[in-house]
N, C-alpha and C positions, 0 to 999 in steps of 0.2 A: 123649906128653901127649894126654889126651882132648880132643876138640873139643866136648864136651857139659858143661853145667852146669845146676844147678837154681837158679831164682830164686824166692824167697818174698817176697811182699808181705803183711806182717802189718798189717791195718787194724783199726779199732775195730769194724767190722761183719763183715768177712770175711777169711779167710786165702786168698790166691790164690797158686797154685803153678804154675810152668811149667818144662818141660824145654826147654832152649834151646841152639841151636848157636852157633858163633862169628859167624855172619853175622847173628844176631838173629832167626832163624826159631824160632818157638815150635812145638815138635814134639808136645807134649802138655800139657794144662793141667787143673787141677781147682780147685774153689772149695768152701770149707768155712766154716760159720758160726763166728765167733770166740767168741761168748758169753763175753766178758771178765769178766762179773759172776761167773762160776763159778770164777775164780781162776787163778793162773799154771799150776798142774798141768794143768788142763783145756786151756788154750790151748796148752801145750807138746805135749800129745797130738794136738791138731788139726793143728799144724804137722808133726809126725812122720808122722801118717797121710796128710796131704796129699802129702808127699814120696814116701811109699811108693806113692801112687796113680799117680805119673807115672814111676816107675822100676821095674825088675824086678831079679831076682837077678844078671842078666848085664850090667846097665848099667854102663858105664865113665864115671865123672864126674871132672872135674878138681877140683870143689869144690861146696859148697852156699853160696849167698849169701842173706842174710835182711835185708830192710829192716823195721825195727821203730820204732814211735813212741817218743818220749822221747829222753833223752840216752844216748849210747853211748860207752863208754870208748875212749880213743885206740887201744888194741890190738884194737879191733873184736871184743870178746867179750861184753860185759856191758851190759845195759839198766838204766838207773837211773830209778826212779820215773816211768814213763810216764803222762801224764795219760790219763784215761778207761779205765785198766786197774786196777781195784780189787785191792788186796792185793800189788801188785808194789812191791818196794823195790829190791833189786839182784838181778837174775836173769842168771846167766851162760848166755845162750842158746847160745853156741857149745858149751859143755861139755854142757849138758842135751840139746840136740838131737843133738849128736854121739854122746852115750851112747845115746840112743834109737835111733840108726841103727847101733849097734854099732861106732861110730868107723870106718866104711868110708871116709868122705871128710872133708876139712877143712870146717869150718863158719865162715863169716865173717859178721859182723853190722855193720850201720851204721844210722844213723837213716833212716827211711823216705823222708823228703824228699831226703836225700842220694843215696840210690840212684835215686830218680825223676829227680834231676838228671843222674846218670850215664846213665840210659836215654835221656833227652832229648838229651844231648850226643852220644851215639854213634848213636842211631837215630831221634830225633824232631825236634821243632821247634827244639831248641837247636843242631843241627848247624852252622848257618851262623855261629855266634857263638863267639868265643874266650872271652868273659866274659858271664855272665848270672846273674840271680837266678831261682831256682825257688821257686814257692809251690804247695802242694798243698791243695786245699779238699775236705776229707772230714769224717769224724766230728770231727776236730780240724783245725787249720790248721798245716801244716808249712812249713819253708823251708830253702833251701840256697843256697850260693854257689859258682858256677864262675868261677874267675879265671884267665885266660890258659890255658885248657884243663885246669885242674886243680881238683879239689874242695878248697875251703878248709874245714878242720875246726876251726881254732882251737887253743888251748893244750891243751885236754883232750879234744877231739873233739866238743864240743857247739855249735860255731858255727852260725849261720844260723837260729835259732829266731824267725823272722819272725812267726809266729802269736802270739808272746808279747811283741810290741812293744805297749806301752800307748798308746792314743790318747785315753784319758780316765781319770785316776786315781780319779775318782768313779764310774766305770762299773761294769757288772755283773761279777761274779766268774766267772772261767773255772775249769776243773777243776784247774789247777795252783795256784790260790790267788792269782793276780795280777789286780787289778781293771782293767777297761777295755781288755783286750788285743784284738787283732784277732780271735782265736779266739772270744772271748765274743760277737761279733756275727755272724761268718761261718761258724763251725764248724756242721756240719749239725744237731747237737742243739740248739744255742743258736738258730740261725736258725729251726728248726722251732718252737721254743717261742715265739719272738717272733711268728712268723706266727700261731700258735694264739691268742695274746692279741689280736693286731691284728684278726684275723678275727671275734672276738666282736662287734666293733662294725660288722662288715660281713657280716651273715648272708645277704645277697643275692649274695655273691661266688660265682663259678663253682666255686671250690675246694670248696665244700660239696657240690656236685653230683658232682664227680669223686671225692671221698673218701667220699661217702655220709654225710657228717657225722661220720666217725670220725677222731679226732685221730691215732691211731697210723699212719694211712696218709699223713699229711702229711709231705712231704719236698720239697727244692728242685726235684726233677723234676716233681712235681705242680704246684708254683707256676709253673714254666716252661710247662707245658702250658696252664694257665689264662691266663697272661700272653700267650702266643702266640695265644690265641683272643680277646684283647681285654679280659681281665678287669683292671680298673684296680687293684683291691686287691692282686692278686698282683704286678702290675707295680711298684707302689709298694714292696712288701716287698723285692723283689729289687733295686730301685734304692737303697733304704736300705742294704742290705748291701753293694752295690757301692761306694757312697759311703764307707762305713767302710773297706772294703778299700783303696781308692785313697789315702786319707789315710795309712793305715799304710805302704803301699808308698812313698809320697812320702818319709817319714822315712828309709827304707832307702836310697833312691836318693841322698838328700842326704848320707848318711854314706859310702856306698861308691863313689859315682860310677860305678856300673854301670847301664847305661841300657836294657838289654833284660830283660824280665820274662816268663818262661814260666809259664803257669798250668795246672795239671792237677788231677786229683781229681774225685770224683763231683759235687760242687756246681758245678764248672765246666761241667757239662752244660747249665746255664742259659744259657750262651753270652753274647751281647751284652746280654741282659737284665740281667746282673750286671756284665759286663766293660765295657759301654758307660759306665755311671755311674762305674765304677772309673777308666776312662781320663780322664774329665772331672775327677774329684777329684784324681787323680795329678798332672795338669798344674798344678792350683792349689797343690798341696802342695810341688812341687819348686821350688827356687830358679830365678828366671828365667834366669840364666846357665848353668844345667845342663839345660835342657829339650830341647836339640837331640838328636835320636835316641832320646828316651825312648819306649818302646813296650811295650804289653802284648800278648802273643801266646798264644793258646790251644794247649795241647799236643794234637797230633793222635792220639797213641797211646792216649789215654784210660786205661783201666784196665790196659793192657799195660805201661805205662812203668815201673812199679815192679818187675814181674817181670823185665823186660829189664835194668833197671839193677842189680838184685841179681845176675843172672847175669853181667853184665859185671864187677861187682866180684869175683865168683868167678874169672873168667878172668884178671883183672888180678893176683889173688893167686897164681894158678898159674903165671903167666908165659907 
């Protein structure tokens, strides 16, 4: 049995691919632009080419693991209507990618937040905890549940969609068509749009200097840079997002009675500027009798956690 696997983290912005050994060491990696607007055929080719970039004709793999946004069938083959991916209905990623690789290796697929949770449980901030909630803040907002050391996938494989917990049924519409969900406030695209509108009333903000006044440069990392330099407008925007996140997470804690929350994804790079307000709101949203031990922890593996989790899923499949 091979001690190597490929882990693929399919995100709305980038496809990240890593060649990983069983100890969690990433031996080779590549990053390709997703360009999801070009449709599933283009994205599939980016995934296949990314895998080819980290393996050669002699590489012995146990399997390829892919973390993908959206619901994934219980048999870990097919992605169903992923938000932020135009033109996708039901795509059998396992079959399509496997065929593109001439069926050299098994291809196993799961939700991207689920594989991030596996990466955290085996290699990252989740290691000390038997049970935790994973939330990933990126183009969208993903979620996963680790319970007593095992990934909880629900009846059909779609459990853990924390980004689609609604905190205001009159709120803005997210890509999945549900109003007022956490993703509609904290997902990168939605947060950047909110920031753009907010900053129109704050033209003296440092953000304008950093972005040279160009909206397309505006993202949570820019907001964090400005906030760290004392910019009040950027600080207020990130605090607003953190407050929304905390209230959404409070509902999840109240339902599951799982009290450790691991936060990963690109937007989490804002650190305590967004997680500090989230912690405050979380404690307000959780029932008083359930507050002991409630904690939000930032994932230390950053963008590696998805690749590592996808590779771990491949190892688990191979045995």
